[in-house]
Kinemage of the C-alpha trace (Angstrom):
@kinemage 1
@onewidth
@group {chain A} dominant
@subgroup {mainchain}
@vectorlist {calphas} color= white
{ca met a 1} P 20.688 -50.935 -42.627
{ca ser a 2} L 24.653 -51.387 -42.197
{ca glu a 3} L 27.008 -48.836 -40.866
{ca ser a 4} L 28.753 -48.646 -43.778
{ca thr a 5} L 25.984 -47.901 -45.779
{ca lys a 6} L 24.024 -45.804 -43.603
{ca lys a 7} L 22.902 -42.583 -45.078
{ca trp a 8} L 23.957 -40.172 -42.164
{ca arg a 9} L 21.423 -36.422 -41.534
{ca val a 10} L 23.396 -34.196 -40.593
{ca ala a 11} L 22.199 -30.634 -38.757
{ca val a 12} L 24.483 -27.712 -38.429
{ca ile a 13} L 23.896 -25.357 -35.409
{ca gly a 14} L 25.548 -21.752 -36.928
{ca ala a 15} L 25.228 -19.770 -40.001
{ca gly a 16} L 28.720 -18.292 -40.142
{ca thr a 17} L 31.322 -18.296 -42.925
{ca ile a 18} L 32.963 -21.265 -41.902
{ca val a 19} L 29.362 -23.336 -42.143
{ca lys a 20} L 29.315 -21.712 -45.614
{ca tyr a 21} L 32.787 -22.339 -46.919
{ca ala a 22} L 33.640 -25.628 -44.984
{ca his a 23} L 31.410 -27.441 -43.079
{ca ala a 24} L 28.334 -27.895 -45.487
{ca pro a 25} L 30.326 -28.096 -48.838
{ca gly a 26} L 32.592 -30.764 -46.779
{ca phe a 27} L 29.436 -32.683 -45.806
{ca gln a 28} L 27.672 -32.399 -49.413
{ca arg a 29} L 30.315 -33.967 -51.411
{ca leu a 30} L 29.819 -37.681 -49.147
{ca pro a 31} L 27.697 -39.795 -51.085
{ca asn a 32} L 26.449 -41.334 -47.864
{ca val a 33} L 25.533 -37.881 -46.405
{ca glu a 34} L 22.411 -35.760 -46.155
{ca leu a 35} L 22.387 -32.207 -44.733
{ca val a 36} L 18.837 -32.011 -43.689
{ca ala a 37} L 18.524 -28.674 -41.381
{ca leu a 38} L 20.613 -25.660 -40.275
{ca cys a 39} L 19.738 -23.051 -36.894
{ca asp a 40} L 21.079 -19.859 -36.252
{ca val a 41} L 19.142 -17.124 -33.804
{ca asn a 42} L 19.351 -14.679 -36.752
{ca glu a 43} L 16.979 -17.012 -38.621
{ca pro a 44} L 16.884 -14.954 -42.022
{ca arg a 45} L 20.334 -15.061 -42.205
{ca ala a 46} L 19.861 -19.236 -41.645
{ca ala a 47} L 17.276 -19.269 -44.505
{ca gln a 48} L 19.208 -17.217 -46.875
{ca leu a 49} L 22.325 -19.371 -46.346
{ca ala a 50} L 20.192 -23.036 -46.508
{ca gln a 51} L 18.173 -21.458 -49.890
{ca glu a 52} L 22.193 -20.952 -51.061
{ca leu a 53} L 22.872 -24.523 -49.943
{ca cys a 54} L 20.046 -26.727 -50.504
{ca ile a 55} L 19.490 -27.390 -47.003
{ca pro a 56} L 15.747 -28.454 -46.561
{ca gln a 57} L 14.686 -27.230 -42.793
{ca val a 58} L 15.201 -23.824 -40.978
{ca phe a 59} L 15.457 -23.240 -37.444
{ca ala a 60} L 15.529 -20.679 -34.823
{ca asp a 61} L 16.371 -22.280 -31.802
{ca tyr a 62} L 18.981 -25.558 -31.690
{ca gln a 63} L 16.509 -27.542 -28.965
{ca val a 64} L 13.643 -27.431 -31.122
{ca met a 65} L 15.927 -28.408 -34.633
{ca leu a 66} L 16.979 -31.809 -32.235
{ca ala a 67} L 13.821 -32.864 -31.118
{ca lys a 68} L 12.042 -32.426 -34.554
{ca val a 69} L 14.965 -33.486 -36.763
{ca gln a 70} L 16.585 -35.882 -34.729
{ca pro a 71} L 19.698 -35.773 -36.375
{ca asp a 72} L 22.892 -38.428 -36.917
{ca ile a 73} L 25.162 -36.100 -36.833
{ca val a 74} L 25.325 -31.997 -35.299
{ca val a 75} L 28.329 -29.731 -36.165
{ca val a 76} L 28.456 -26.845 -33.037
{ca ala a 77} L 29.338 -23.981 -35.332
{ca thr a 78} L 28.705 -21.242 -32.993
{ca pro a 79} L 30.785 -18.306 -30.652
{ca asn a 80} L 32.546 -20.173 -28.399
{ca ile a 81} L 30.595 -19.790 -25.090
{ca phe a 82} L 27.645 -21.925 -26.481
{ca his a 83} L 30.288 -24.764 -27.879
{ca lys a 84} L 29.513 -26.636 -24.285
{ca pro a 85} L 25.437 -26.441 -23.917
{ca met a 86} L 25.256 -27.090 -27.695
{ca thr a 87} L 27.279 -30.178 -27.664
{ca glu a 88} L 25.576 -31.429 -24.393
{ca ala a 89} L 21.953 -30.735 -26.132
{ca ala a 90} L 23.042 -32.735 -29.199
{ca leu a 91} L 24.793 -35.704 -27.353
{ca gln a 92} L 21.637 -35.805 -25.329
{ca ala a 93} L 19.511 -35.933 -28.479
{ca gly a 94} L 21.742 -39.342 -29.668
{ca ala a 95} L 23.864 -37.485 -32.343
{ca his a 96} L 27.790 -37.444 -33.132
{ca val a 97} L 28.780 -34.205 -32.943
{ca leu a 98} L 31.638 -32.638 -34.529
{ca cys a 99} L 32.358 -28.955 -32.594
{ca glu a 100} L 34.012 -26.365 -34.060
{ca lys a 101} L 37.638 -25.200 -31.954
{ca pro a 102} L 37.342 -24.594 -28.692
{ca leu a 103} L 35.386 -27.564 -27.990
{ca ala a 104} L 35.055 -25.692 -24.284
{ca leu a 105} L 36.320 -22.919 -22.346
{ca thr a 106} L 37.992 -25.044 -19.813
{ca tyr a 107} L 39.568 -28.567 -19.334
{ca ala a 108} L 36.895 -29.485 -17.028
{ca asp a 109} L 34.549 -28.429 -19.115
{ca ala a 110} L 35.694 -30.499 -22.291
{ca lys a 111} L 36.393 -33.350 -20.000
{ca ala a 112} L 32.828 -33.518 -19.175
{ca leu a 113} L 31.587 -33.501 -22.742
{ca phe a 114} L 34.112 -36.578 -23.281
{ca asp a 115} L 32.431 -38.409 -20.594
{ca gln a 116} L 28.883 -37.461 -22.094
{ca ala a 117} L 29.551 -38.831 -25.213
{ca ala a 118} L 31.247 -42.196 -23.243
{ca glu a 119} L 28.301 -42.486 -21.565
{ca gln a 120} L 25.930 -42.490 -24.598
{ca his a 121} L 27.926 -44.166 -27.066
{ca arg a 122} L 28.578 -41.459 -29.177
{ca val a 123} L 31.587 -39.788 -31.248
{ca leu a 124} L 32.613 -35.917 -30.074
{ca thr a 125} L 35.176 -34.597 -32.033
{ca val a 126} L 36.790 -31.175 -32.861
{ca gly a 127} L 38.005 -29.186 -36.289
{ca thr a 128} L 41.190 -29.027 -35.696
{ca his a 129} L 41.868 -29.977 -39.334
{ca phe a 130} L 45.347 -28.371 -40.374
{ca arg a 131} L 46.999 -31.917 -39.504
{ca phe a 132} L 45.360 -33.117 -42.601
{ca thr a 133} L 47.525 -30.352 -45.328
{ca pro a 134} L 50.025 -32.077 -47.628
{ca pro a 135} L 53.345 -30.900 -46.008
{ca met a 136} L 51.787 -31.547 -42.628
{ca arg a 137} L 50.793 -35.304 -43.516
{ca ala a 138} L 54.352 -35.557 -45.491
{ca ala a 139} L 55.786 -34.639 -42.372
{ca lys a 140} L 53.917 -37.429 -40.023
{ca ala a 141} L 55.367 -39.894 -43.206
{ca his a 142} L 58.949 -38.911 -41.636
{ca val a 143} L 58.088 -38.935 -37.991
{ca asp a 144} L 56.896 -42.328 -37.961
{ca gly a 145} L 59.332 -43.758 -39.902
{ca gly a 146} L 61.994 -42.552 -37.346
{ca phe a 147} L 63.795 -39.589 -39.882
{ca phe a 148} L 64.038 -37.288 -37.097
{ca gly a 149} L 65.064 -39.477 -33.998
{ca lys a 150} L 64.395 -38.346 -30.786
{ca ile a 151} L 62.565 -35.140 -31.120
{ca tyr a 152} L 63.345 -32.915 -28.241
{ca ala a 153} L 61.830 -29.352 -29.540
{ca ala a 154} L 59.238 -27.685 -31.333
{ca arg a 155} L 58.108 -24.036 -32.233
{ca ser a 156} L 54.577 -23.743 -33.871
{ca val a 157} L 53.694 -19.887 -34.952
{ca trp a 158} L 50.902 -18.179 -36.957
{ca met a 159} L 51.293 -14.621 -36.621
{ca arg a 160} L 49.234 -12.646 -38.532
{ca arg a 161} L 50.015 -9.102 -39.555
{ca asn a 162} L 46.197 -8.258 -40.268
{ca gly a 163} L 44.044 -10.362 -39.060
{ca ile a 164} L 41.335 -9.709 -36.655
{ca pro a 165} L 37.938 -11.540 -37.341
{ca gly a 166} L 35.014 -9.879 -36.915
{ca phe a 167} L 35.658 -6.542 -35.376
{ca gly a 168} L 32.995 -5.675 -33.279
{ca ser a 169} L 31.319 -8.987 -33.599
{ca trp a 170} L 31.422 -11.904 -31.249
{ca phe a 171} L 35.019 -12.478 -31.843
{ca thr a 172} L 36.195 -9.581 -29.853
{ca asn a 173} L 33.939 -9.622 -26.959
{ca arg a 174} L 35.396 -12.112 -23.884
{ca glu a 175} L 31.573 -13.229 -22.379
{ca leu a 176} L 30.703 -14.488 -26.078
{ca ala a 177} L 34.364 -15.904 -27.231
{ca gly a 178} L 36.466 -16.683 -23.768
{ca gly a 179} L 39.360 -15.249 -25.475
{ca gly a 180} L 40.704 -13.801 -28.587
{ca ser a 181} L 43.890 -15.058 -30.834
{ca leu a 182} L 44.784 -18.143 -28.410
{ca leu a 183} L 41.179 -19.806 -28.479
{ca asp a 184} L 40.736 -19.182 -32.554
{ca ile a 185} L 44.145 -19.843 -34.626
{ca gly a 186} L 46.155 -20.720 -31.404
{ca val a 187} L 44.352 -24.173 -31.032
{ca his a 188} L 44.905 -25.291 -34.127
{ca thr a 189} L 49.104 -23.917 -33.752
{ca leu a 190} L 49.199 -26.045 -30.929
{ca asp a 191} L 47.638 -29.207 -32.203
{ca arg a 192} L 49.783 -29.020 -35.454
{ca ala a 193} L 53.110 -29.051 -33.000
{ca leu a 194} L 51.212 -31.963 -30.481
{ca tyr a 195} L 50.308 -33.927 -33.549
{ca leu a 196} L 54.016 -34.583 -34.381
{ca met a 197} L 55.418 -34.752 -31.277
{ca gly a 198} L 53.277 -37.780 -30.035
{ca tyr a 199} L 50.659 -35.416 -27.797
{ca pro a 200} L 53.131 -35.574 -24.871
{ca gln a 201} L 52.216 -34.801 -21.151
{ca pro a 202} L 52.762 -31.337 -20.263
{ca met a 203} L 54.274 -30.613 -16.818
{ca thr a 204} L 54.635 -26.602 -17.223
{ca val a 205} L 53.115 -23.994 -18.848
{ca ser a 206} L 54.504 -20.405 -19.333
{ca gly a 207} L 52.310 -17.903 -21.012
{ca ala a 208} L 51.772 -14.072 -22.026
{ca ala a 209} L 48.900 -12.370 -23.729
{ca phe a 210} L 48.529 -9.404 -25.159
{ca ala a 211} L 46.255 -6.647 -26.694
{ca glu a 212} L 47.621 -4.182 -27.945
{ca leu a 213} L 46.622 -3.284 -31.481
{ca gly a 214} L 43.369 -4.981 -31.895
{ca pro a 215} L 41.459 -1.930 -28.922
{ca arg a 216} L 42.851 0.673 -31.302
{ca gly a 217} L 41.405 -0.707 -34.419
{ca met a 218} L 44.343 -1.309 -36.053
{ca gly a 219} L 44.738 -4.878 -37.802
{ca leu a 220} L 41.134 -5.672 -38.917
{ca gly a 221} L 40.723 -8.600 -40.742
{ca gly a 222} L 38.611 -8.730 -43.821
{ca trp a 223} L 36.458 -11.567 -42.514
{ca gly a 224} L 33.758 -12.473 -40.333
{ca ser a 225} L 30.600 -11.633 -38.737
{ca asp a 226} L 29.516 -7.796 -38.064
{ca ile a 227} L 32.808 -6.223 -39.202
{ca asn a 228} L 32.855 -2.631 -37.689
{ca arg a 229} L 35.537 -0.434 -38.911
{ca ser a 230} L 35.132 2.132 -36.267
{ca thr a 231} L 36.474 1.954 -33.095
{ca ala a 232} L 33.461 4.044 -31.416
{ca gly a 233} L 31.550 1.943 -28.816
{ca val a 234} L 33.654 -1.498 -29.900
{ca arg a 235} L 34.331 -3.570 -27.185
{ca phe a 236} L 37.852 -5.529 -27.525
{ca asp a 237} L 39.149 -7.090 -24.342
{ca val a 238} L 40.187 -10.319 -25.490
{ca asp a 239} L 43.935 -11.126 -26.871
{ca asp a 240} L 45.446 -10.249 -30.192
{ca met a 241} L 48.514 -11.862 -29.577
{ca ala a 242} L 49.999 -14.800 -27.394
{ca trp a 243} L 53.146 -16.370 -26.226
{ca ala a 244} L 53.565 -19.695 -24.388
{ca phe a 245} L 56.671 -22.249 -23.601
{ca val a 246} L 55.045 -25.658 -22.646
{ca arg a 247} L 57.701 -28.070 -20.542
{ca phe a 248} L 56.291 -31.926 -21.364
{ca val a 249} L 57.086 -34.832 -18.586
{ca asn a 250} L 59.301 -36.523 -21.348
{ca gly a 251} L 61.787 -33.758 -21.560
{ca gln a 252} L 60.056 -32.019 -24.853
{ca val a 253} L 59.900 -28.134 -25.232
{ca leu a 254} L 57.253 -26.506 -27.032
{ca gln a 255} L 57.782 -22.723 -28.297
{ca phe a 256} L 54.213 -21.095 -29.125
{ca gln a 257} L 53.273 -17.880 -30.610
{ca val a 258} L 50.114 -16.469 -32.519
{ca ser a 259} L 48.818 -13.356 -32.872
{ca trp a 260} L 45.307 -11.586 -34.976
{ca ala a 261} L 47.777 -8.598 -35.582
{ca ser a 262} L 51.457 -7.510 -34.714
{ca his a 263} L 54.290 -5.342 -36.585
{ca phe a 264} L 55.965 -8.524 -38.236
{ca pro a 265} L 55.543 -10.406 -41.576
{ca glu a 266} L 52.781 -13.013 -41.904
{ca ala a 267} L 53.859 -16.537 -40.598
{ca phe a 268} L 52.141 -19.700 -40.187
{ca his a 269} L 54.967 -23.112 -39.684
{ca thr a 270} L 55.910 -25.489 -37.377
{ca glu a 271} L 59.715 -26.009 -36.412
{ca ile a 272} L 60.608 -29.508 -35.792
{ca phe a 273} L 64.127 -30.559 -33.219
{ca gly a 274} L 64.968 -33.732 -33.723
{ca thr a 275} L 68.719 -35.556 -33.098
{ca glu a 276} L 69.160 -37.524 -36.388
{ca gly a 277} L 67.073 -34.468 -38.281
{ca gly a 278} L 64.600 -31.590 -38.088
{ca ala a 279} L 61.939 -29.756 -40.058
{ca tyr a 280} L 60.425 -26.681 -41.392
{ca val a 281} L 56.593 -27.385 -41.997
{ca ser a 282} L 54.927 -24.846 -43.999
{ca ser a 283} L 50.801 -24.298 -43.659
{ca arg a 284} L 50.308 -24.987 -47.441
{ca asp a 285} L 53.043 -26.442 -49.854
{ca lys a 286} L 56.487 -26.586 -48.724
{ca leu a 287} L 58.202 -29.108 -46.446
{ca glu a 288} L 62.273 -29.088 -45.817
{ca leu a 289} L 64.413 -31.217 -44.079
{ca tyr a 290} L 67.428 -30.717 -42.003
{ca thr a 291} L 70.045 -33.926 -41.255
{ca thr a 292} L 73.364 -34.672 -41.393
{ca leu a 293} L 74.623 -37.215 -44.125
{ca asn a 294} L 78.130 -38.456 -44.301
{ca gly a 295} L 79.416 -35.768 -42.082
{ca gln a 296} L 77.828 -33.262 -44.144
{ca glu a 297} L 74.945 -30.845 -43.139
{ca val a 298} L 72.207 -31.595 -45.678
{ca thr a 299} L 69.030 -29.688 -46.962
{ca val a 300} L 66.233 -31.534 -48.202
{ca gln a 301} L 63.143 -30.035 -50.379
{ca ser a 302} L 60.883 -32.756 -49.429
{ca pro a 303} L 58.060 -33.137 -52.093
{ca val a 304} L 54.692 -31.996 -50.947
{ca gln a 305} L 51.684 -33.257 -53.126
{ca glu a 306} L 49.227 -30.509 -54.124
{ca ala a 307} L 46.141 -30.774 -52.151
{ca lys a 308} L 42.761 -31.944 -54.093
{ca val a 309} L 40.410 -31.075 -51.224
{ca ser a 310} L 40.486 -28.978 -48.600
{ca ser a 311} L 42.025 -29.883 -44.873
{ca tyr a 312} L 38.612 -29.172 -43.818
{ca phe a 313} L 36.840 -32.137 -46.113
{ca gln a 314} L 39.520 -34.493 -45.126
{ca leu a 315} L 38.139 -33.947 -41.544
{ca ile a 316} L 34.786 -34.069 -42.162
{ca glu a 317} L 35.298 -37.521 -44.578
{ca asn a 318} L 37.350 -39.004 -41.538
{ca phe a 319} L 34.725 -38.390 -39.309
{ca val a 320} L 32.560 -40.078 -41.278
{ca arg a 321} L 34.456 -42.310 -42.834
{ca his a 322} L 35.527 -43.416 -38.707
{ca leu a 323} L 31.369 -43.494 -37.707
{ca asp a 324} L 31.340 -45.750 -40.899
{ca gly a 325} L 33.563 -48.077 -38.794
{ca asp a 326} L 36.464 -47.726 -41.056
{ca pro a 327} L 39.494 -48.384 -38.704
{ca ser a 328} L 42.004 -46.271 -41.138
{ca ala a 329} L 39.810 -42.751 -40.939
{ca glu a 330} L 41.900 -40.539 -38.023
{ca ile a 331} L 40.157 -38.320 -36.548
{ca val a 332} L 41.311 -36.028 -33.224
{ca thr a 333} L 40.450 -38.464 -30.781
{ca arg a 334} L 39.257 -38.024 -27.021
{ca asp a 335} L 43.264 -37.465 -25.150
{ca gln a 336} L 44.269 -35.447 -27.976
{ca ala a 337} L 41.669 -32.881 -27.832
{ca leu a 338} L 41.942 -33.025 -23.966
{ca leu a 339} L 45.625 -32.273 -24.092
{ca ser a 340} L 44.991 -29.272 -26.382
{ca val a 341} L 42.728 -27.790 -24.287
{ca gln a 342} L 44.410 -28.428 -21.266
{ca ile a 343} L 47.684 -26.479 -22.603
{ca val a 344} L 45.403 -23.832 -23.812
{ca asp a 345} L 43.794 -23.349 -20.783
{ca ala a 346} L 46.869 -22.980 -18.802
{ca ile a 347} L 48.259 -20.689 -21.316
{ca gly a 348} L 45.077 -18.369 -20.558
{ca arg a 349} L 45.529 -18.851 -16.863
{ca ser a 350} L 49.427 -18.229 -17.105
{ca ala a 351} L 49.114 -15.207 -18.684
{ca val a 352} L 46.234 -13.559 -16.092
{ca glu a 353} L 48.238 -14.384 -13.176
{ca gly a 354} L 51.867 -13.690 -14.547
{ca arg a 355} L 53.211 -17.172 -13.405
{ca glu a 356} L 54.046 -20.850 -14.599
{ca val a 357} L 51.074 -22.932 -14.065
{ca val a 358} L 52.281 -26.493 -12.984
{ca leu a 359} L 50.279 -29.981 -14.602
C-alpha cells in the first residue's frame, strides 16, 4: 500500500474536552484515518467517551495500548507534565505524534523529543492551530505578498476576563501543568505573532507573571476537568496572567500579553507593524489593514472568508496530508516549535528571576 492510499490508525492518550470536540471529530472526518483506541487513567471516563465517539478499544495504561494496538499516529492530550514521556514512548513504538501544546516544559526536553523523532524517521508536530483561522491565513498571504514591507514590530494579545480552566484540577497545579496561562493560551498567542513575523531568532526576553485573581477563586472559566467552585483546599500555584517583551537578532520586537483572568475586556488579536503597512488580525473574522496611499492614510477591511471547518480540523488534515507525502500540507515544524518553546521557557525564567534573559 502506497503512502498516498495508506489507512492511518490513530490512538489517543487523554479523554479530555479537547479530545471530544477537536481531536476525535477532526480525525474521524478524514476518509483515510481510523480512530482505533483511546487511553486515559480514568478508564470509566475513557470508556464513556469511546462509546460516544465509536472508538473500539479502551485502555487505562498507554504503554499497554501502544504495545497492543501499534498505532500509526498517536495524539498526546494529557496534562503537560506527561507530554514528554508519552511522546517518547509513542515515538519509540514507531508512531508519528501530534502532541498538545506545550510540547515540553523546557527547551532542552523539546529538542530531545525532536531529535528522537528524527532518529526514528517519525513526524512530530504540535497542536498550535490558530495559524489556520481565516484572518491569519489572509494576513499571511499579505505578508507573503509584501504588503507590510519590513515587519519590525508585533503585539499579540489573548486576555480573558473570566477563563481559568479546570479550577482545582491539573490546570491549576504546577506539578502537573508546569504553568498556567503562559503555557496554555500563551503558546497559541506567541505562535500567531511568530508565524507572521517569519520566526526570527530571539535575542533577549523580559517576562513577568502574576497570580492575583485565580488564588481567590475569581475569573473561573466554564470548562475544563474537575471544576471546583470553592477555594477551600484548592491548589492554585500557576500564573493567571503573563506579559513579555522579546527582542530578536534581526531588530524585530514583540510585545506579548495573555491572561486567564483580569479586570479588563476580552481581547484576542495580533497586531503587525511594517514599514509599508500594518494590520489588526482578530481570532475569528476580522482583518483590518493600514497603509498610506497617495499621501493619504488608508484603512482597508480585508475580506475574510467564513471558516467552513475549525482551525483544529485544518491542522489535523494538514498533518495527515503531510504524512501522505503532500508537499503543500503545512504543519508546525521542528524549528518553529522549538523557537516557541525557547521563548516561553525564557519568559518563565525571566518572570521567576526578575531579570532579562539573554538567549
